[in-house]
C-alpha positions in Angstrom: 116.1 108.8 135.9 113.1 106.7 134.9 113.6 103.3 133.3 114.0 103.6 129.5 111.1 104.4 127.2 110.6 100.9 125.9 110.4 99.3 129.3 108.0 102.1 130.5 105.9 101.8 127.4 105.5 98.0 127.8 104.6 98.5 131.5 101.8 101.0 130.6 100.6 98.7 127.8 100.3 95.9 130.4 97.6 98.1 132.1 95.9 99.0 128.8 97.4 102.5 128.8 99.3 104.2 126.0 102.6 106.0 126.9 103.7 108.5 124.3 107.3 109.9 124.1 105.9 113.3 125.1 104.2 111.9 128.2 107.3 109.9 129.1 109.5 113.0 128.7 107.4 115.0 131.1 107.2 112.1 133.6 111.0 111.8 133.5 111.5 115.6 134.2 109.0 115.2 137.1 110.9 112.3 138.5 114.3 114.0 138.3 113.0 117.2 139.9 111.2 115.3 142.6 114.3 113.5 143.6 116.5 116.6 143.5 114.0 118.7 145.5 113.5 115.8 148.0 117.1 116.3 149.2 116.0 119.5 150.9 112.3 119.1 151.4 110.7 115.8 152.5 108.3 114.9 149.7 108.6 111.1 149.2 110.3 108.1 150.6 110.4 106.6 147.1 113.5 107.8 145.1 114.3 104.9 142.8 113.3 105.6 139.2 111.5 102.3 138.6 109.6 102.6 141.9 108.6 106.2 141.1 107.3 105.1 137.7 105.2 102.3 139.2 104.2 103.5 142.7 103.7 107.2 142.0 103.1 107.7 138.3 101.3 104.6 137.0 99.4 104.3 140.3 98.1 107.8 139.8 97.3 107.5 136.1 95.4 104.2 136.6 92.5 106.3 137.9 91.8 107.1 134.3 91.4 103.4 133.5 89.2 102.5 136.5 87.1 105.7 136.7 85.6 107.2 133.6 86.7 110.8 133.8 84.9 113.2 131.4 86.7 115.4 129.0 87.5 118.8 130.6 86.6 117.6 134.1 87.6 119.8 137.1 89.5 118.0 139.8 90.8 119.0 143.2 93.6 117.0 144.8 93.1 117.3 148.6 96.4 117.0 150.6 98.2 116.6 147.3 101.7 116.3 148.8 104.2 115.9 145.9 101.3 116.1 143.4 99.9 112.6 143.4 97.6 111.6 141.8 96.7 114.9 140.1 99.9 116.0 138.3 100.5 112.6 136.6 96.8 112.6 135.6 97.2 116.0 134.1 100.3 115.0 132.2 98.4 111.9 130.8 95.1 113.8 130.3 95.9 117.4 129.6 92.2 118.2 129.2 91.6 117.7 133.0 91.7 121.0 135.0 93.5 120.5 138.3 93.5 122.3 141.6 96.2 121.4 144.1 95.5 121.8 147.8 98.0 121.3 150.6 98.5 122.6 154.1 102.3 122.8 153.8 103.6 125.8 151.8 106.9 124.1 151.1 104.9 121.5 149.0 102.9 124.2 147.2 106.2 126.0 146.3 107.6 122.7 144.9 104.4 122.1 142.9 104.4 125.6 141.4 108.0 125.2 140.3 107.2 121.7 139.0 104.2 122.9 136.9 106.3 125.7 135.5 109.0 123.2 134.4 106.3 120.9 132.9 104.3 123.8 131.3 101.2 122.7 133.1 98.3 124.9 134.1 97.0 124.4 137.7 95.6 126.3 140.6 97.3 126.2 143.9 95.9 126.6 147.5 98.0 126.6 150.6 95.3 125.8 153.2 93.8 123.1 155.3 91.0 121.2 153.6 88.5 122.0 156.3 89.1 125.7 155.8 89.0 125.6 152.0 85.9 123.4 152.2 84.0 126.5 153.5 85.4 128.8 150.8 82.5 129.6 148.4 84.9 129.8 145.5 85.8 126.1 146.0 82.8 124.5 147.8 80.8 122.2 145.6 82.6 123.5 142.5 84.4 120.4 141.3 83.5 117.3 139.2 86.0 115.3 141.1 87.8 115.5 144.5 90.5 113.0 145.1 92.9 112.0 147.9 95.6 109.4 148.2 95.7 109.1 152.0 95.8 106.6 154.8 92.9 108.1 156.8 89.7 106.1 156.9 86.9 106.8 154.4 84.5 108.5 156.8 87.2 111.0 157.9 88.5 111.6 154.4 84.9 112.1 153.1 84.3 115.1 155.5 87.5 116.7 154.1 86.7 116.0 150.4 83.0 115.6 149.7 82.2 119.3 150.4 84.3 120.3 147.3 82.2 118.1 145.0 79.3 119.5 143.0 76.0 117.5 143.0 76.4 114.7 140.5 80.2 114.7 140.9 82.4 112.2 142.6 84.9 111.8 145.4 87.5 109.2 144.2 89.5 107.9 147.1 92.7 105.9 146.6 92.7 103.4 149.5 94.6 100.6 151.1 93.1 97.1 150.5 92.2 96.2 154.0 89.8 99.0 155.3 86.2 98.1 156.1 84.6 100.6 153.8 81.1 100.0 155.4 82.3 101.8 158.5 82.3 105.0 156.4 78.9 104.7 154.9 77.1 106.7 157.5 79.5 109.7 157.1 79.2 109.5 153.3 75.4 109.6 153.6 75.4 112.6 156.0 77.7 114.5 153.7 75.3 114.0 150.7 77.0 111.0 149.0 76.7 107.3 148.4 79.4 104.7 147.7 78.9 103.6 144.2 82.1 101.6 143.4 84.7 99.7 145.3 87.4 98.7 142.8 90.2 96.3 143.8 93.1 95.6 141.5 96.8 94.7 141.5 99.7 96.9 140.6 102.9 94.9 140.0 102.1 92.5 142.8 100.7 95.0 145.3 97.0 95.3 146.1 95.3 98.6 145.2 91.8 99.9 145.8 89.7 102.9 144.6 86.5 103.7 146.4 84.1 106.0 144.5 81.5 108.2 146.3 78.9 109.9 144.1 77.5 113.2 145.4 73.7 113.0 145.3 72.8 116.0 147.3 74.3 119.2 148.8 76.6 118.8 151.8 75.0 120.4 154.9 76.6 123.8 155.6 78.0 122.8 159.0 80.4 120.4 157.3 83.4 120.2 157.2 83.9 120.8 160.9 87.3 121.8 162.3 90.0 119.2 162.3 89.8 118.5 166.0 86.1 117.8 165.8 86.5 115.6 162.8 89.0 113.4 164.5 87.4 113.5 168.0 83.8 112.8 166.8 83.8 110.9 163.5 80.5 111.0 161.7 
């Protein structure tokens, strides 16, 4: 399914990452299962092995290179979809403890089956982020919240920052063209500050990671419900 090991290894090396045979094997199982499952449940528009390797797996794992993630860090992936970026990160860094959150149960079922196949430990929540963000078992409990989504930073922050403990980070995988300054007010209200705006290239495509550090607790009224978040952005 994936390009052969030597090609994949050289690709990772190009981005200063080491790909072992064990990691490659798990990623290959992931790719095959994703494409098979995608025939019945819409998970991804990308079904070519090389594109999966670059645009899903390497794209996810590069977070390790650009953001210093502590040993044993706890990470919640908000709106995880088919498991990006958290599951490739977990394959590459087994020490990271992942929680997968998605509003569609079909995706959660896929992820549970995937993690069984890969012998990966994870927690799963079928819920909307704004509901889970009020859950005392999850609120302000994570070292890292992450999301790979098209929504603007201000809106995403209201969904994600409430999960992050003080001193932790919201790591947002963004498109290259958003004006991040428009989200600064929302980030501040939610108890964060933008500390890094990292731009890089992945095989000719522009990529961006924006890091929000949690410097104080999020006020209890946030996150609001989804309609309010979209109607009255912070």
